[in-house]
N, C-alpha and C positions, 0 to 999 in steps of 0.2 A: 504494500500500500504506500502511496506517495502523498504526504501531507501537502495541501494546496497553498497554505499560507505563504510560504517562502516564494513560491512561483508568482502568486498574485502581487506580492511586494515588488519583485523584480519587474513584473509587467508594468506597474504604475510608476516605478522609479527609474527604470532604464529603457524598457521597450518603447513606451508611448512618448515620454518627453525627450529622450536622447536619440534613440535609433530612428524613430519615425517623426520626431519633431512635431508631435500632435499638439493642437491648440489646447489651452486650459479648458475651453468649453467641451472639447471632445473627452478630455481626461475626466472632467466632472460628470459628464453623461455616462461614460463607461463605469465609473465608480458607483454611481447610483444604480446602474443595472446590476452590478454584482452585490450590492447591498440587498436588493430585492431578491436576487437569486439565492444567496446564502440564507436569507431569512426563510425563504420557501423550503429550501432543502433541509435546513435544520429542523423545521417543524415536521416535514415528511418523515425524516429518519430519526427524529428525537435525539439529536446530538447537537452540540454547540457548534457555531460556525468555525471557531478556531480548530476544531477537531475534524473538520472535513478533509477528505482525500480526493485526489484527482479522479480516482476510479468511481467516486459517487456521481460525478457530473457526466453521466452518459446520455445518449440520445433520447431514450424514453423519458428520463427525468427532465431534460431540457424542454421536451415537447409538453410535458405536464405543466412546467413552469409557464410556458408561453400561453397555454390554454387558461391557466389561472389568471393571467394578466387581463385577458379579455372577459373572463367570467366574473371575477371578484373585484377587479379594479376598473372595469369598463373601458379598458384601453382599446383604441381603434387599431386596425391592422397596420397602419403606418408606424404607430408607436411600438407595436409588437415587433415589427421588422427592425426598428432601431435597437431594441434590446437584443435581438438575435445577432445583429451585426457586431455588437460589443462582445458577445460570447464567442463568436467565430474568430474575431481578432485575437482573443486570448488563446483559442485552440490552435490557430496557426503559429502563434508564438511557442506553444508547447510541442509542436511537431518536432522541433529540433532539440528541445531540452529533454523530451521523454519519448524516444523512438519506440520503446516497448509498448507504449499506449497508442500506437499509430492507428490501429483498427478502431479503437473507441473514438479517437479524435476525428477521424475521417467520417465516422457515422454522424457526429455532430455537425461537421462541415457540410454534410450532404442534406441537412434539413433545408427545405426550400423556403424562400420568402413568400409571404402571403400576398396574393394579388389584392390591390386596393382599388376602390372606386375613384374615378376621376370626377369629383364633385366640383360645383361652382364655389368659388371662394366667397366667404361671408364678409360683408363690409357695411359700414354705417352711412346713413344719409348725413348731409351737412347739418341738419337740425339736431340729429342725435349726437353727432360729434361735438357740436357747439354746447349742447346741454352737459356733456361730460366735462368739457374744458371749463365750463362755468361752475361746476359743482364745488370745487374747493373754495372755502371762505378765506380770502387773502388777508385776514386780520391776525392770523397766528403763524408762527415760524414754520411749522410742519406743513401747513396748508399752502404757504408760499412755495415750499419745496415741491409739494405734490402738483401744484398748478404748473410749475416749470417742467416737471417730468412729463406730465401729460402732453404739454405743448411740444416738447422735444420728441417724444415718442411718435406723435402724429405727424408733425411737420417734417421730421427726418425719415419717417418710415423705418424706424430702427427695430431690429430684433431686441427682445428683452435683454439678452446677454450683452448686446452692444450698448444698450442704454445704461445698465448698471455698471458697465466697464469703463464708462467715460471718466477721464481725469481732468483736473483743472487745466492742464497744459493743452488739452484737446480743444479748448474754446478760446476764440479770439474775437475781439470787437473792432479791430482796425486792420486794414482800411475799411473793411465791412464785416458784419457779424458772420462768423463761419465756424463750423464744427468739423473736427477731424475724427473720423470714425474708422476703427479697425474691425472689419467685418469677418464673416465666415470664410474659412479657407485662406486667412491672412490677406484678404483683399482690403486695400485701404481706399478711402474716398473722402473728399472734402465737400461738405454740404453748406451752401449759403443759407442763412436763417431769415425768416420773416421778421419784420420789426416787432410784431407782437411776441414772437418766441424769444427774441433777443431781450425785450423788456422784461419778460417773465424770468429769464435767466439772471439778468442784472438785479432784479428784486431778490432772488434767492441768494446770490453771492453777497449781497449787502447784509444778510442775516445769517449766512452759513457759519461764520466764525472760523477759528483755527481748529485743525484736526491733525491727528497723527498719520492719517492716510491721505493719499492724493486724490481719492475719488471725488468726482464732482457732486454726486448725490450721497448723502449720509443718512443713516438711520437715527433713531432717537438716542442711541448710545455713542454717536459720533463715529461709527464704523461704516464701511462700505455697504450700501444697500444690496440685498440679494435679489435674485429673480423672484423667489417666493414672496419677498417683502413687497415688491412692486405689484405682483398679482393680488396680494391682499389689499393694497391701496386702491387698485382699480376696482375691485369688487365693492369696496366701501362707497366709492363715488358713483358707481352704477345705481345704487339704491337711491342716492340723492338725486341724480339726473333723471331717474324714472318718474319722479314726482311731477316734473314739468314736461317730460317727453315719454309717455307711457309705452310707446312702441319699443323702447329699449328692453322691456320685460319679455318681449317675444323673441329675442335673439340671444344666442349663446356668445357672449363677448369675452374674449381673452386678449392678452396684450398683443397677440399676433393679428387680431382683427384691426387694431389701430394701424398696423403696417399695411394691411390690405386696403384700408380706407384711404391712406395716403396714396397708394399706387393708383387706385381708381380715380382719385381727385386729379392726379397728374395726367392720367390717360384722357380723361374727359376734357381737361383744359388744353392739352397740347395735341391730342390725336396722334401721338408719336410713341410707339411702344419702346423705341430705343431710349428715349428719355426716362421712361419708367425703369428700364433695366439699369441705366447708369445711376439713377437716384437710389435704387434699392441695393445696388452692389451685387447684382446677379452675375453669375459666371458667363451667361450667354443670353441673347435675346429670347431664345426658345423657352427659357425658364419663365420669362415674363408674359408669354403668350396666354397663360391661364387667365389673365385679366381681360383679354380681348373676347374670350368666351363668355365672360360675366357681364360685360358692358352691352346692354341692348342697343345703344345708339350706334355702335359699330355695325350691327346687323341691319338696323333701319337705314343707314347710309348706303349699305350694299343693295338693299331692296330698291331704294330710290334711284340708284344708278343703273338698274337693269330694266329693260322694257319687257314686261310680262307677256306671255303668249295670249292671244285673243281667244275668246270663247265663241263657239259657233252659236249663232242666234237661233232661237226656236221657241215655241210656245207649248207648254205642257197641257195635254188634253187628258182629262181623267177618263177612265173606262166607262162605257155606257152602262148605266145602273142595271138594266134588265139582263143584259148579257152577263154582267158580273155576278148577279144573283144566281143565274142558271149554272155558271161555272162552279159556284160554291156547292150547288146541289148535286152535281155529277160526281 
């Protein structure tokens, strides 16, 4: 039996950050995956996570774990696939460290990804978005912070990891307000800011105070805000915004919905999918094409540009009543 603790330690201390130069977001995501996996396995086998062995993590158990994610945590297939990707990455690492377990490892690697539905992205109307931006009461320090965060998340179309990862040095107000963003896959982009967003940020900086961390947005303890912290903040203001905009209650709004709303706003304003791709920091324009499927105006413009085929003229003549009655009797 091979204790798994030392190999997991090497995976997160050597393989991901050094050999693969994985981003902190990837490392955090994989770490959370194994937290869920080890918790599940320890309950199934009634042993502590530190006592687990590599031989315990076989294909049937991994499949059972993935099924439990969907059944008990209500995870969608795409989230299930993300968890499986983390497990496979570790198993590929173990191929070279434990050749004796090659058959078991390859059985896990053979588990297929689950097909996902290509659904339309969810986004907010401008009235709904405005209600959320207006929800924080700018008379308290934390509400000033929250208002600035919501403005930046929407105006920049930021992922939540990008938002909480912003540092003070990433923001400049001269010669014009601009935000420096480090995105997914180490892609960097510079985003100009609306005057309203810049004003909200200046108001926050005036009350932010000194802190031991360089993060732009701090929690109540003066530490860097986490992704879960921002999600909690957003949920709080959704309740407030719903009082003046009840349609918010009919939508499932997550931080990523703010990003989608930004993308749809840019697309509807510019009619240029390339600008959406540049603004969001997508690797290719093809990634941004999901928004063209969501925007009905794109399809209406296509309909207006096409001459439809004509219909052959004619008049409908109902069947003669007596003959119809006799046909029913035969």
